[in-house]
C-alpha positions as CSV (number, residue, x, y, z in Angstrom):
1,M,-26.9,9.5,5.9
2,M,-24.0,7.8,5.8
3,N,-21.7,7.9,2.9
4,P,-18.7,5.4,2.4
5,A,-16.1,7.5,3.6
6,T,-17.8,7.1,6.9
7,I,-18.6,3.6,7.0
8,D,-15.5,1.4,8.3
9,Q,-13.5,0.0,5.2
10,Q,-13.3,-3.6,7.0
11,L,-16.9,-3.5,6.6
12,L,-16.9,-2.6,3.3
13,T,-14.6,-5.7,1.9
14,R,-18.0,-7.7,3.3
15,T,-20.9,-8.3,0.6
16,I,-24.4,-7.8,0.7
17,Y,-26.4,-11.0,-0.6
18,I,-29.9,-9.5,-1.2
19,I,-33.0,-11.8,-1.9
20,D,-36.4,-10.6,-3.0
21,D,-38.8,-11.8,-5.7
22,D,-40.1,-8.3,-6.4
23,G,-37.6,-6.9,-9.7
24,D,-38.1,-3.3,-8.0
25,I,-37.0,-3.8,-5.2
26,L,-34.4,-6.3,-5.4
27,Q,-32.7,-3.4,-7.6
28,S,-33.6,-0.5,-6.0
29,L,-31.7,-2.0,-2.7
30,T,-29.0,-3.2,-4.8
31,D,-28.3,-0.2,-6.8
32,F,-28.6,1.7,-3.1
33,F,-25.6,-0.7,-1.4
34,Q,-23.4,-0.7,-4.7
35,L,-23.9,3.7,-4.0
36,K,-22.8,3.3,-0.2
37,G,-19.5,1.1,-1.7
38,F,-20.8,-2.6,-0.6
39,K,-20.2,-5.0,-3.0
40,V,-23.7,-6.4,-3.8
41,K,-24.9,-10.0,-5.1
42,S,-29.0,-9.9,-5.8
43,F,-31.1,-13.0,-6.1
44,C,-34.5,-13.4,-7.1
45,S,-35.4,-16.3,-5.2
46,A,-33.6,-18.4,-1.9
47,L,-33.3,-21.4,-4.6
48,D,-31.1,-19.3,-6.4
49,Y,-29.3,-18.2,-3.5
50,L,-28.8,-21.3,-2.0
51,A,-27.3,-22.6,-5.6
52,A,-24.9,-20.1,-5.3
53,L,-24.0,-20.1,-1.8
54,D,-20.0,-19.7,-1.1
55,N,-17.7,-19.3,2.1
56,K,-17.4,-15.4,1.4
57,P,-18.8,-13.8,4.7
58,G,-21.1,-10.8,4.2
59,L,-24.7,-10.4,5.2
60,V,-28.2,-11.7,3.9
61,I,-31.0,-9.0,3.7
62,S,-34.1,-11.2,1.9
63,D,-37.9,-11.3,1.7
64,I,-39.3,-13.5,4.4
65,S,-42.4,-13.8,2.4
66,M,-41.7,-15.4,-1.5
67,P,-42.9,-18.4,-3.9
68,Q,-41.3,-21.5,-3.9
69,M,-38.8,-20.8,-0.8
70,S,-39.8,-18.7,2.2
71,G,-37.2,-16.6,4.3
72,I,-37.9,-19.3,6.7
73,Q,-37.6,-22.3,4.8
74,L,-34.1,-20.5,3.9
75,L,-33.0,-20.1,7.2
76,E,-33.3,-23.3,8.2
77,K,-31.7,-24.8,5.3
78,L,-28.5,-21.7,5.9
79,N,-28.5,-23.9,9.8
80,E,-28.4,-27.2,8.4
81,C,-25.2,-26.5,7.0
82,Q,-24.3,-24.2,10.2
83,H,-24.0,-21.4,7.5
84,L,-22.4,-17.8,9.4
85,R,-24.0,-15.0,7.2
86,P,-25.9,-13.3,9.7
87,V,-29.5,-13.0,8.0
88,L,-31.8,-9.5,8.3
89,F,-35.7,-10.2,6.6
90,M,-37.5,-7.7,5.1
91,T,-41.5,-8.1,6.2
92,G,-44.8,-6.8,5.3
93,V,-47.5,-5.7,8.3
94,A,-48.7,-9.5,7.6
95,S,-46.2,-11.8,8.0
96,I,-44.8,-9.9,12.0
97,E,-45.1,-13.4,13.1
98,L,-43.1,-14.6,10.5
99,A,-40.9,-12.7,11.7
100,V,-41.0,-13.5,15.5
101,E,-40.6,-17.3,14.4
102,A,-37.5,-16.1,12.0
103,M,-35.9,-14.5,15.2
104,Q,-36.4,-17.7,17.0
105,L,-34.3,-19.6,14.2
106,G,-31.4,-17.5,14.9
107,A,-32.2,-14.3,12.3
108,R,-30.1,-10.9,13.8
109,D,-32.8,-8.9,12.6
110,F,-36.0,-7.5,10.5
111,I,-37.2,-4.2,9.1
112,E,-41.0,-3.8,8.1
113,K,-41.8,-2.6,4.8
114,P,-42.0,-0.3,3.6
115,F,-38.5,1.2,5.3
116,S,-36.0,3.8,4.7
117,T,-33.3,2.9,3.3
118,R,-31.0,4.7,6.1
119,V,-32.8,2.9,8.9
120,L,-31.6,-0.8,6.7
121,L,-28.5,1.0,6.5
122,D,-28.1,1.2,10.1
123,K,-29.0,-2.0,10.9
124,V,-26.8,-3.6,8.1
125,I,-23.8,-1.6,9.6
126,E,-24.6,-2.7,13.0
127,I,-24.9,-6.3,12.0
128,L,-21.8,-6.5,10.4
129,K,-19.6,-4.8,13.1
130,Q,-21.1,-7.3,15.6
131,S,-20.5,-10.2,13.4
132,E,-16.5,-9.1,12.7
133,Q,-15.3,-11.6,15.3
134,Q,-17.1,-14.5,13.9
135,F,-16.0,-13.6,10.5
136,S,-12.3,-13.5,11.3
137,I,-12.6,-16.8,13.3
138,A,-14.0,-18.6,10.1
139,E,-11.7,-17.0,8.4
140,R,-9.1,-18.3,10.2
141,R,-10.4,-22.1,10.0
142,H,-10.6,-21.3,6.2
143,S,-6.9,-20.5,6.7
144,L,-5.9,-24.5,7.3
145,T,-4.6,-26.7,4.8
146,K,-6.9,-30.1,4.7
147,R,-4.5,-31.9,7.1
148,E,-3.9,-28.7,10.0
149,A,-7.7,-28.7,10.0
150,Q,-7.9,-32.1,10.7
151,V,-5.8,-32.0,13.5
152,F,-8.3,-28.7,14.4
153,D,-10.9,-31.1,15.0
154,L,-9.5,-33.7,16.4
155,V,-8.2,-31.7,19.1
156,I,-11.0,-29.6,19.2
157,D,-12.1,-33.2,20.5
158,G,-9.9,-34.0,23.1
159,L,-7.3,-36.0,21.3
160,S,-3.8,-36.6,22.5
161,N,-0.9,-36.2,19.7
162,S,-0.8,-39.8,20.2
163,A,-4.7,-40.5,19.7
164,I,-3.9,-38.2,16.2
165,S,-1.3,-39.9,14.7
166,E,-2.9,-42.9,15.2
167,S,-6.2,-42.1,14.1
168,L,-4.6,-40.1,10.5
169,F,-1.5,-42.6,10.3
170,I,1.1,-40.4,10.6
171,T,3.9,-40.1,13.0
172,V,3.1,-38.1,16.5
173,S,6.1,-35.3,14.9
174,T,4.6,-34.7,11.8
175,V,1.2,-34.4,14.0
176,E,3.4,-31.7,16.1
177,K,4.1,-29.9,13.3
178,H,0.4,-29.5,11.8
179,R,-0.9,-29.0,15.2
180,A,2.1,-25.9,15.8
181,M,0.9,-24.5,12.6
182,M,-2.7,-24.6,13.2
183,M,-2.2,-22.9,16.4
184,R,-0.6,-20.2,14.6
185,K,-3.1,-19.7,12.1
186,M,-5.8,-19.7,14.6
187,Q,-3.9,-17.1,16.2
188,V,-4.4,-18.8,20.0
189,M,-1.2,-19.7,22.4
190,S,-3.0,-22.2,24.3
191,L,-5.4,-25.2,24.2
192,N,-8.2,-23.1,26.4
193,E,-7.8,-20.1,24.0
194,L,-8.4,-22.7,21.1
195,F,-11.6,-24.1,23.2
196,E,-12.9,-20.7,23.5
197,L,-12.3,-19.7,20.1
198,S,-14.2,-22.7,19.2
199,K,-17.3,-23.0,21.4
200,N,-19.7,-20.8,19.3
201,M,-17.9,-21.1,16.1
202,K,-19.6,-21.9,13.0
203,K,-18.6,-22.4,9.8
204,L,-18.7,-21.6,6.3
205,P,-19.5,-24.5,3.6
């Protein structure tokens, strides 16, 4: 079993969001991941999770069969807002078909109850490692000022500096300054790099 000393410290900066209407399971998993050194936020329903949605990178561990809003419905909502956090579903034997549907909707993985916490931890660590690049890109995007973000979007849309100037009602020299700072914060040296970076970029709300 991994302990905090063997888990990459960068991964431990990510929050684990646990959603389950079973209070005992919710508390048990919360205690487990806190013991491993993770920051944890727990929710007894998908609606509560959506109400508290923020822009912190992390990973969602959710039961797939819940009252009010199912895991599938939650994932559909998250897809609508292009939310970045990967989702790992917990499922009972009777809901394997739902798990397959969830994977088709973009869920990263699922684990069947009852499960070993060691297996769950291994899955969580693997998913977080795979997601670090996206987290990094999203954090760079969020470091932009409002004006830099506008310039970013218009550059990605293919507009020239003069066209951006007209669109934002600012001078070309001001566009150039914002564009240079945006490129610096996004850590790219060319437009090709910026376009490549933006291709699969999802946004945190």
